[in-house]
N, C-alpha and C positions, 0 to 999 in steps of 0.2 A: 691478537685474535679477539680478546674481550672488548677492546676498544671498537672493533668493527661490529660486534653483535649488538651493543647498546643502541646505536642509531637505528639499526634495522628493527629492533624490538620497539622502539619509540615510534617509528614510522608506521609499523603495523598497528600499534595501539591507537594512534591518531586516526587512521583510516576507519576504524570501527567505533570511534568515540561518539558519533552523532547519527544514530539510526533515524529513519523516517518515523515521525510521530503521526499516528492516526488520530486526528483531533475529533472527528465526528463522521457519522455516516447515516444515511436515511434511504428508505426504499419507498417507491411509489408504484402502485399497480397500474399497468398500462395494457389493457386487453388481457391476454393470457400471460403476458410477460411482466417483468419488473424493470423499472429505471432506478439504478443505484447511484447515489451521489455521495462522494467521499471527500472530506477535507483533510489535507495533509499539511504537515509542517516539516521542513528540513533545511538545514543551512546550506542550500545550494551555493556552490562557488563558481559555477559556469559549466561548460561542456565537459569538464574533467570530473565533476562530481555533483550529481543532482538526483532528486527523486524521479525515477523514470517509469514508475508504474504501480498499479495495485490490482488485486484480484479478489473475487468473491469465491469463497470455499464453503463446502459443507463441513460439519464437525470432523469427519474422518479425512478431510483434505482433498476431496473431489473438487476440481476447479470448475465453477459454473460460468465464469466470465473473467476476462482480463482487460484492463484499461491501460494501454501503453501511453506514456507521456513522452512526447517527441522532442521536448526542449526543456532547458532549465527555467526555473522560476525564481531567479535571484532576488528580484525586487518585489515579488508578489508572494508574501508569506503571511499567514497560511493561505492556501488556495484550494478551491473546490472544482472537481471535474466529475462528470457523470458518464455512465455506461447504460445504454438502452438494450432492450431485448434479452435480458437475463432470464433464463428459464430455471425456476426453482422446482425441484421434484415434489410431488405430492407427499405430504407427511413431514416435510422439513419445515420446522417452525423457527429455526435460528440459523443464520448464515454467519460467516466470519470474513472479515476484511483483513488482508495481509498486504503490506506495502513493500516496495523494492527501491533500491537506489543503484546507480550505475557502478558504484565501487563495491559495496558490501553485499549486493544481491538481495534475496528475499529475507525480510526480517523475521525474527521469532515472534514478535508481538502480533496478536490477532485481536480485533475488536468484534465482539458479538453484536449482531443486529437481529432483532425480532422480526419475523415475517408476519405481517398482519393483513390477512386477506380482507377484501371489502366486506363490510357488514351488511 
């Protein structure tokens, strides 16, 4: 029995060993909305395991927008993708970026991004 549990434990640990890293994020005001650009890094292995999305959240976890990534980026690391038409509620001065991978789901790490309205 013990000999069967060790490989299962190692396989589970390996699947969670490489979370998506949020390298950078920026926001640009576009009319009444925001364009959010996020740079991610993840050791994508192909269709079986890849960074497949990120989202913009408020501090309390309200999702303001989600960017789905429809394919792996095995040879393009790190990579940047954008999401337009993100509406940030009045009075929110910081949003948070959370990333997702196809195996591990939504990560615990969040990157804080300051909302800077046009001056």
